[in-house]
Phi, psi and omega in degrees: 000316181296321180296321179296314180297318178296321178296319178296317180295315180299315179298316180298318179293319180296316179293317181294333180283345182262110183296339180290345179268008183294159179286134184270349180240136182268089180279342181300323182290344183267357183285132177207158179057225179302332184288352174295341177285349180288115179269115179266124183287147176295327178220147179302148182243138178298147177254173182284152175254010180292139181280152174228166184274131175284157180300152174058031176065028184278013179108206181233163178211170172233166178300334177303331181293349180254012177302149177104353178213160171286139183227130171263110181259117181252118175266127188209179176208155182295333182274358187272110182299315178298330178296320180298324181289317188269344183299317177297328178291320176295323177300315180294324178297317178297317180298321183282319189245347185300144180163210184294335186251352185206145176206145171262126181243121179251135181229111177287124186254132178088208184283099177217111181288150177304321178294320178295322177295316180298317177300315179302311180296318179298314181294327182271355181073027181271118183228004183234012181243151179283156180250049181287160184224149173233071191298327181262008178058029180292313178294314180302317180297313180297330182270000180069038180270105179234111186094153181226153353281155170227135181238132181243137173254126180251145176274173182297344176271006177081018181255148178284127178248344180200159181212139177234121178266132181089182182274163178210165177273092182284357175262003182289159176300323180296313179299316180294323178295321178297310181296318179301318179296320178295314180297318180296321179298319181291322180293323182284341184286000000 
């Protein structure tokens, strides 16, 4: 475990020391309201390679499987009241911006039964987000996810560029401007 953490830290430092790996879009300037809680990293940070369970028993995946697009990764749980509030907003964000350059990825962390997740999504009107799980919190632990919800934004190289602790208004003009800037950056590349 210690070797994995040291490797992640070393990779993050190596990437951060190289200015060519810098973020090409300034999303920090677009933060307003709840989105001011979004911490934009000075340099991209390596993410975990730990596998998590895909929805409906479809196997496993890693965050690496989403390389090539900006990804908003939301760690949540069925018992989390703030998660219930923001999940429909994340669903709407996926509907509006999801595609080749952007995706919202939801990962239920800890004890969340597949039936409970489905009920949660049905009650919240969520129909465009995945129901992936991290039942043993292996990915969450590797990613430093303590408390829920936590949302991480990953760049197309699979690196974390920003993190938001707690819930936020993902339907706000600020959130949409951030995602729009990311999608436009990816389209221009």
